N, C-alpha and C positions, 0 to 999 in steps of 0.2 A: 416531361420536360421537352421543350422545343429544342431544335438544333441550335438556335441562337442562344438559348439558355445554357445548353451543354457547352457551347463555345465559351461562354462567360465563365462557367465552372472550370473549364480546362485552363483558361487564362489565369484565373485566380489560383488554381493549383500550381501552375508554373511559377507564379509570383511567390507563393508560399514556400516553394522548394528553395528559394534563395534568400528569403527574408530572415530577419534576426530572430533569435529566440526572444519571445516576449519577455521571458524572465531575464534576458540579457545574453543569450547565446549568439554567436557571430553569424554573419552571412557567409556560410561555408561555400566554397566554390562549387558551382553547379557542374554536373557531369556533362561531357561534350555532346551528348545526344540532344541537349537543349542549348548548348553553347558552341557555335560553329568555329570559334577560334580560341587559341590560348589566351589572347589578350582579354577576351570576354570572360574566359574562365577565371582569370585573375581578378576581374571586377564584375562579379556575377550579377550585381544588382544595378549596374549603371543604367541600363535601359529601363528596367522596371521602376527604378526610383525616379528617373526623369519623367516617366509617364504619370507618376503620382504627384510629383512636385518639382518645379523647376529649380528649387534651391536645395534639392537633396544632396547630401554630402557623400559620405563613404558608404560601404556596403551594407550596413545594418539598418539603413534609415527608411526603406520603403515599408509600408504598413503590412502587418500580418492580420489576416481575417480570422476571428475566433467566433465561437457560438455560445459565449457565456450567458447571453440572454436568449438563447434558442433561436437566434437569427444571426446571419453573417454580419459582423461589424468590425471596423478597425479596432485593434486592441487599444490604441491610444485614445479612442473615443469612449471606451467602456469604463464606467465609473465603479469598477470592482478591482480588487487586487488579484490580477490574473498573470500567470506565466504560461508559456506555450513553447513546444518544440515543433518544427516542421519535420517532415519525413527525412529530408536530406541531412538535417542537423543530427538526427538520431543515428543515421548511418555513420557520420564522421565522428561522433562520440563513441561509437562502438557499442551502443546499447542494444542488447539482444534479449532482454527480459523486461517484463512490465515494471519490475521493481527498481531498475537501475537508473531511473530518471532523477533520483533524489538529490544527487550531488550538485546539480545545477539549478535546483528549485529552492529559493530561500524559504526557510521554515518548514520544509518537508523532510521527514525522516522515515526510515523503514526498519522494521524489526522482523526477524525470521530465524528460526532454527532449522528449517527445511522448507521445501516447496509446499509442505502440508498446509500451511496457513500464512496468509499475507496480511501484515499489520502496517498500515500507513499511519503516520502521525503528522498532523498539520497544525502548526502553532501549538504543539504539545497535546493536541486533542487526538486520542486514539482509543482503541479497544484492545487491550493486551491479553484478555482472557483467551485461552486456547481451546475451549470447548466449542463444538461445531455448530451450536444452535444460535449463535449471536450474529447480529448485524453491526457493522462498523459505523461510527459517527462521521467518518470521511467516506462519502458515497463514491462508488466507482461505477462509471458508465462505459459501455463499449458500443460504439456506433449508435448512440442515442438511446440505448436501453440500459436500465439499472441492473446491476449484478448484486443480488442480495447476499449471497453466501461468501464469506471471506475465504472459504475453501476453494472457490472457483476463480479467485482473482489472480493468483500467481500463474504466469504463463509466458510462453515465448512471444517476443515482439518482432514482427516482420512485416514488410510491405505496408508500413504505416504512413498515413497522410499527416497526422498531427496528434500531439498530446497536449491537452489543456489542463491546467491546475488552477482552481478557483479557491482562494483562501477566504475563510469566514463563512457564516451561515448562508446556505443557498436554498432554504426550504420553500421559498415562494414558487420557484419554477421547477425545482428538482426534488422536493418531497421531504418527508419527515426525518430521514436519516442522513441529513447533510448539515448537521450542526457545525462540524469542524471544517467543512469545505467539500470539494468535489474534485475528482480526477477523471478525465474523459479521454479515452483512447479511440481515435478515429482511424479506420483502415482505408487504404486506397480501394475505391470501389470501381464499378464498371462504367463510369460516366464518360470515359474517353473513347471516342470512335476509333482512333488510330491504333493499330496493332503495336503493342509495347510490352516490355517486361524486362526481366533480368534473371541472372543466376549468380549466386554468391556462395563462396566457401570460406570457412574459418578453420584455422588450426592453431592451438596454443598449448601452453604448459599444462601439465596434468592430463595430457593426451586428450585435450578438449577438441572435439570435431563437430562441425555443423555444416549443413548445406541447406540453402533456402532459395526459393525462386518464385516468380510470379509471371503471369501471362494474361493479357487482356486485349479487348478491342471489340469492334462492332461485327455482328454476324449478319445483320440486315440493317436497313435504314432506321428501324425502331427497336432493335433488340441488341443488347450488348452483354458481355460476360467478362469476369475477371476471376482467375483461380490463383491461389497462392498457398505455399506450404513451407514448412521447416522441420528438419529432423536434427537432433543434437544428442551427443554422448560425451561424457567426460568422467575421468577417474576422480575419486575423492581427494581432497587436499588435506583433510584431517585424518592422519594415519592411525590405524589400530596398533596397539602395543600390548605385550604381555606384562604382567606384574610379577616381579621377582621379590619374594619376601626375604627377610634377614636370614632365615634358616635354609635358603636355597629353593624353597617351594615356588613353583611357577604356576601362576593363575593365568590361564589363557584368555586373551582378549577375543573379541568377536571375529577378528580377521577381516573386518568390514571397514573400509575407509569411507569417511563421510564427506558430504559436500559435493558429490558428483551430480551428473545429470544423465537422464536416459528417457527420452520421450520424443513425441512428434506432434505437430499440429498442422491443420489445413483448413482452408475456408474457400467458399465459392460465393460470388455475388452475381445475380442476374438482374438486369434492368430492362424494363419494357415500357415504351411510351404508349400508353393506352390511347391518348389523344395528344395533340400538340401542347396541351396545358396540364396533362396528368401523367405522372410516371410512377410505376410500382417497382420497388427494389426488394429482392428476396435474398436472404443470407442463410447459409448453413456453415457452422463452425464446429470443429472437432479438435479436442486436445486430449492427449494421453501422457501419463507417467507410468512406466512399466517396471515393476520390481526394482524401484529406486532404493538404493542403500541410504538409509536415513535413520533418524530416531536415536541420536546419541549426543553426548555433551562432553565438555572438559570440566574438570573439578578445580576450583580455585578459592583463594582467599579464606582458607581455613586455618585458624590457630587451634591446634588440637588440644582437647582436654584429656584427662587421664582415663576417661571412660570411652574414648574414641570419637566423641562428638566434637563439634566445632564451637568455639567461643561465640557467645551471642551477647547482644545488649539487653537492656531491661524490657524491650518490646519483643524479644525473642527472635531478632534478626541477626544473621551471621554478620560479624563485624571485623573479620580478619583482613589482613593486607598482604598476604604472602605471595599472591599471584597464582599461576597455574601449578598444581602439584599432582602427584599420584595420591588418590584418595585413601589408600591404605598405608603406603610407606611414608608419605609426607615428603618425598623427594621432589625437587623442582622438575617441571616438565615443560615441553613446548606447548604453546597455545594451539598448535596444529597437530596434536596427537591426543588420542583418548584411550582409556583403559577399560571401557565397558565390555562385558562378556556376552551380551545379548545382541543378536542381529536385528536391526530395525528394518522396516520396510514400508514403502508407500506405493500403492496402486490407485490410480485415479483416472476417471474418464469423464469428460465434460462434453455435452452436445448442446448446441444453441441453434434454434430455428427462429427466424425473424422475417417479418414482412413490414415494409414501410411504403405508405402512399403519400405522395405530395401532389396536391391538386390546386392549381391557381384558378380559383373560382372567378376572379375578376382582376382588374389591374390593381385593386387595393385589398383583396381578400384571398387568403391562402388557407387550405385545409391540410392538416398533417395527421396521419394515423400510424402508430407504431405498435405492432403486435409481436411479443417475444415469448418464447417458451424455452426453458433451460432445464437440463437434467444433469445431476452430478452423482456419481457413484464412487465412493472412496473407502479404502481400508488402510489403517495406519497402525504401526507398532513401534514402540520406542523403549529404550533402556533409559530411565529417567534419572538415575543417580550417579552416572559417570564413574562407577567403580566396578570391579569384577565380581561383586556380590549382588544377589537379588535383594535390593533395598527398596527401589521404587520402579515398577514397570507400568506403562500406560498402553492401552489398546483401545482404538476407536474405530468406528465405522459409521457411514451415513449414506442414506439415499435421499437426495434432495430434489424437489421439483418446484419450479417457479413459472408462473404465468403472469404476464402483465400486458395491459393495454392502455395506451395513451392516445387521446383524441384532443386536438386543439385547433383553434382558429386564430389566425394572425391578421391584423389589419394595419394599414399604413395610410393615413390621411393627413391633410395639412394640420400641423400642430399637435398630432397625436399618433403614436405608435402603440399598439396594444396587442395582447394575446390573452386568450382564455380557454380553459379546457377542463377535462376530467381525466382521472387516472385510477386504474384498478390493479391491485397486486394480490395474487393468491399463492401462498407458499405452503409446502408440506415437508417437514423434517421427520425422517424415520431413522433413528440411530441408536447407538449405544456408546457409553464411555466407561471403560473399566480401569480401575486402579488396583494394583497388587503391591502388597508390602507395607512399609512403615506408616503411610498416612491412614491406613484403615485398621491398625492393630487395636485401637481402643474399641472400635465397633465389634471386632471379633471377640475380644475379651468380654465385652458386655453381653454378647449373644451366647458364647460358648464357654466362658470362663477360662479359655486358653486360646492359643493361636499357633499355627505352623507357617503356612503360606497363604494368608487370607487375600481374597479378591472381592471387591465390591463393584458390581457391574450395574450401571444405570441404563435402563432401557426407556426410551422416550419417543413419543410421537407428538409433534407440535403442529397444529394447524393455525395458519395466520391469514386473515383476509383484511385488506386495507383498501379503502376508496377515498378519493380526495377531489376537491374542486379548487381551481386556482385561476387567478387573473392578475395581470400586471400591465401598467400603462406608463408611457413616457409622455408627459405633457410639456410642450414648449411654452413656458411662461413669457419669455422674450426670445430674441434671436440668439442670446447667449446663455440663458438660464433655463434649465430643464428640471422638472419635478418627476421623480419616479415613485409610483405607489403600487404595491402589490400585496397579495395575500393568498393564503391557502388554508382551507379547512379540511382536516384529515380525521378519519375514523378507523380505528383498529379493532378487530375482533380476534382474540387469540385464545387457544385452549391447549392444555398439555395432558396427555396420558403418560403416567410415569411409574416406574418400579425400580427400587434399588435392592439388589439381590446379593447376599453374602454367600460365598462358597469358600470352604477350607476343608477339603475332603480328608486330610490327615487327622483332623480333629472331629469333624462331623460330616458324615457322608451325605447328609440331606441339606440341600440349598435352602436358605432362609430369606424370606422377604422382610427387609428392614423398614421400608417406607413405600407408600404408594401416593399418588396424587389425592386419592380419596381420604387416606388416613391423615395426610397433612391438612386437607380442607376441613376435617373435623375439628382440628385445633385452631386453624385460622380460616374461617369461612371465606370462600372465593379465591383462595390462594392458587388454585389450578385454572382459573379463568381470568381473562382480562379484557375489558372494553375501554378503549382510550379515545377520547375526543380532544383534539388539540388544533391550534392554529399557528401558522407562521406568517411573518409579515416583513415587508421592506419599505422604507421611506428614505429617499435619497434626493439631495439637491446637487446638481452638477452645473458648474459655471465654466464656460469656455472663454477664458480670459482673452486669449489670442488664438489664432489657428493652430499654434504649437503648444499651448498650455491649457490643461484642464484641471480644475479644482473640484473636489467632491467631498461631501460629508453624508453619512448615512446612519440609520438605525435599522438593525436586522434582528428579527426574532426567529430562532431556529428551535425545532423540536425533534426529539428522538423517543420512540416508543419504549415501553418496559419489556422485560423478558424474564427468563428463569435462570438462576445460577445452578448449573448441574455440579453439585459438590457432594462427595460421599458423606461428608459430615454436615448434616442439615439441621439448622435451626428453622423450624417452620415459619417463623416471622420473617426470616431473611431469604426464603426460597424464591420469592418473586421480588425483583427490584422495580422501582418506580420509573416512569418516564423522566427524561431530563429536558430542561428548557434553558436556552442560552439567549440572553440579550447582549447584543454587540453594538458598540459605538465605534465608528471608523471615520477617519478623515485622511485625504490623500491628494496627491498631485501627480500629473503626468506631463512632461515637458520635453521639448527638443531645443538644443542650443547650438551655437557655433555652426550656423548654416545646416542644421540638422545632422551634423556629424557626431553630436553627443546627445544621448537621450537619458533623462533621469526620471525615475518613477519612485515614489515613496508613499508609505502608508503608516498611520498610527492607529492602534486599535486598543479597545478596552472590553474585556469579556466579563459578564456577570452570570454565573451559572446558578440555577436552582436544581437540586437533586442531580448533580453531576454523577455519572455512573463510573465509579472508581474501581478498578480491578485490584484485588489483593490476593497474594498467595501465602499470606501469613499463616503459619501452622502447616504448610505443605499441601493445602487443599485450595482450589481456585474458588473465588467468590467475587460477586459484584455488590458493592455497597453504594448507597446514595449519600452524597454530601454536597453542600454548597461550595462554590469555588470562584476565584477571580483570577484574571490574568491581564497584563498590560504589556504591549510590545510595539515594535516598529520595524519596518523593512525598507531598505533603500537599494535600488538597482541602478547601475550605470552601464550603458552600452556605448562604446566609443569606437568610431571608425575615422581616424584622422586621414587615412588614405585608402585607396582601393586594394592595397596589398595587406593591410593590417586591420585586425579586429581585436578589441579588448572588451571583456565583460567582467563586471564586478558586482557582487551582491553582499549585503550585510544585514544581520538581524540582531535585535536586542529584545529580551523578554524576561519578565518576572511573573511568578504565579504562586498561588497558594490554595491548597485544598483544606477546607475547614477541619475535617476530622474523618479518619477511617479507623476501623478496629485494628488493633495489633494482634499478635499471635494468641494471646491469652493462655491456652494450654497446647501442648504438643506431646505426642508419644513417639517412641522409637525403640527398635530392638536392642537387646543386650548383646553387644558385639562379642564379648568374651565373659565366661562365668565369673561372677563376683565383681563385676565392674563397679567402681565406687561412685557415690553420689558426687555430682559436680554442679557448680553454679545453681541453677534453679531446678535441677533434674534429680529425681529420687528413683533408685532402683526398686521396682515393684516385684522382682523375682521373675526374670525372663524378659522384662521390658522396662523402659524408663517412662515416667510421667513427669513432664516439665510444666511448671506453673510460673508465668512471668508477671512481674508486678505492674508494668506499664500496659494499660488496657487499650489505649487509643494512641494514634499518631496524629498530631495536630500541626497544621500549618505546613504540610509537605508541599514540595514543588511538583508540577506536572512531570511525568516521565518524558524522556526524549525532548526536552525543552531546555537546551543550554542557554545561559544568559546572553552569550554572544556567538555568532557564527559568521563566516566569511567565505564566499565562493568566488572563484576566479577562472578566467579562460582567456588565453592569448593565442592568436592564430596569425601566421604570416605565410603568404603564398607568392611564388615567383614563377615566371615562364621559363622553361628549359627545353630547348629544341622544339619538338612538336607537341609538347605537353606542358603540364604544370605540376610544381611540387608545393605542397602545403605542409607546414610544420605547426603542431599544436601542443600546448601544455594547458591542462585544466585540473581543477581539484577543489577541495573544500577543507576549511578548518573549523572545528567545533570546540567550544569551551567545555568545562566539566559539565556532566549531565547525569542524572539518575536514570536508570533503565526501568525502574518500577515506582509506582506511586507511593509505596511504603517508605521509600527513600532509605532502604537498608544500606548501611555503609559498604557492604561488599558488592552492591550493585551500582556503585558509583563508577561511571566511566570517566577517566581523566581526559583532559583535553588532548586532541590529536589532529593531525593533518594527513590527508590522502591526496597524492598527486599522480596524475596520469599523463602520458605523452603519446603522440603518434606522428608518423611521417607518411604522406600519401603522394604517390605519383599517378597522374591521370593522363592517359594518351588522348590527344585531341581528336584524332581520326576515328578511332574505334570506340572511344568512351570507356575502355577498360581501365580500371583503377586498382592499384596494389597498395595496401596499407600495412605498415609495420607498427605495432602498438605495444605499449606496456602499461599495465594498471597497478596502482599502489607501488610505484617505482622505488620508493624508499623502504619498502618491506615493513610498513607499520603494522603492529599487532593491535587490533581494536575489536571490541565485542559487537556483534550484530544482534545478540540476544542474551539475556541473563535472567535467572530465577533465583531468588534468595529463599532457600529452603530451611532457614533457621538452623537448628542443631545439626542438620544434615549437610550444611555448607551451601555453597553457591555453585550452580551449574550454568555454563555459558557455552555459546557458540561464537567463535571468532570468524570475522570476515576473512576472505582469502588473502594469503600473502602476495608477494609480487607475482604477477602473471604476465606473460608476454606471448606474442604470436603474430600471425599475419592473416590478412583478409584479401581475397581476390574477388572483384565484382565485374561481371560482364553484362552490360546492358544491350538491348536490341530493340529495334523498331523505332517509330517516331523520327 
């Protein structure tokens, strides 16, 4: 990269730091290291906006540059439903984790019961299965490289340049696993010559502490470096409690509070100008979670039957409405306390090595190469039943390796912008998934005639190789009308080596192999191998009505490869699920009004799925089933800056969806909690355990999970100069209508409508650039679930998001 090009990059970065959230976030006041006076701090985008357009209005109106089409473009000129955060906006929102962006991104939701696994849902498209071998339909990229494992997604967010969220299929440019959309995290890199950086500390409720910092600049005229890191620690907010029975017996809890944090992350970026036209960028990133207390739930919505189980509907899904209770006594409990007796644990290490080459071959042709290697080592243990009894325990571990290479050429010529390239992805999963207790009682009885404490451990080794070729071009049909055409051809080769082993040493000292991939393949030939050839496509018409108004309409075809459902209870025909295909029709507009002080963006979409991959835990065992599905929705975003002191942001969504059919529970087994427990509902005592047979065999017409019919996000910010500094007050939040948290639509996994509101007050000193922020999150202490599993007769287990939290952040910048 030439020095002139680096200067352009730096100028664009400074512009981004003060621009609006593409999704509607405000132009937060820039820190004084880039703003020499409080007046400019109060109106951070005045200069940048005027350089972009003489009629620019308030603070949010200068353009933000995104890479939705793998090249830098004004977001208002991109004919895709895109939202984005700049790095400074993330600072002011107090976002410290990759998952916390969801509240200000329309149609984006997040599910998690611990940092163990990150599940993003975009327009209701997600992969809620918690086994470690699956890829998500919402692809996640970090610094231009795909992160295939959902286990490696959750992580600390620091020294970030931008976060982009692309809604709808993105298979043409981003690959086979972007049917639902894409989330791209871009870090600050070493492109800035000047020495710069910061150090920042946070302290908040639940003894939450973190320190982060970054440092960068030029070492020589052609060599630059940037180093950044963050360490965090927090106590759990879900408190461990003992259970006191009616006779006074005390059953001890684990003594382990849940929802805390304990980890650190760091990265280094080196950039070297090989020639004035070619730059190589090298990354190393490291993330750790160390002995993190996790792996537990609260117990809720159980109407107890006389045999100790929960009331269920005809599909075998818990349908109680009593809220959080103690799973043994039935007494009401707080959503922020649990009674599990087993200590959970997460240990995880992620390393990423990456090299990127950008070479301007000529004025109209650029070559880009991105090479990435990722390793993940994880062990995880959980108490899955939320009671002080051993009913369900889960233990998993995985060693994951990923290598990818992308090579592409991009051209820019009169009337045509194009790019074409190839991609290769090689993945190796080496792991195990063990379940102990109720879900495997039937297997133990079938194998040994009896059971005590049975465990089924699934050992697997999955090898996956994918290659693809892609191309996309924007053809200017007239000076206002552009046609975009793109396609990708993708080939997957996958294989699995698999064993399911039953151990119950109190009954049988010899471990027994229940299934292998070879034994399953004897029943269903080829079930342990997969070769998938598919294609993705995009056709879009974009009409620039005026310089301020863009209309677009598109058809997109997205694809996602098949995989294996690691489930202790295997029907050979269902062991492997098929690839899914999504055809999406979209139409939208992007416009600026009132001298560009008001920006409105809207999108209408219709999804048609073939073989949608639906996750079900019916019967207490995880599984993926294929089903056709449809969804229709709309998104509207408004960004309003009537003055340089005030910014308002509003977003709204509407969506309806239907999944044609997924299997219901069918049958379920469970232990006899007390001798002679009576038969109830659909369950008969078999002498030591219950066998339940439910009459409704399928669930038809269910709604997508995490897809409320309506949602509304909001953000209001006002700043004023005080003395030698600036004070900014902000209120932001989101409201969601009723939504199911599982595709089975079990009554107990219905999350009722709720609102979450946050607030902050920031003082920034003009001379030093030091900023002090006081903040409160979930200020009205709303209890709502971040995750839920309907376990049928065993009730519903959930994790609630944090209650009200508050604290302070001190940021000290330096350099530049």
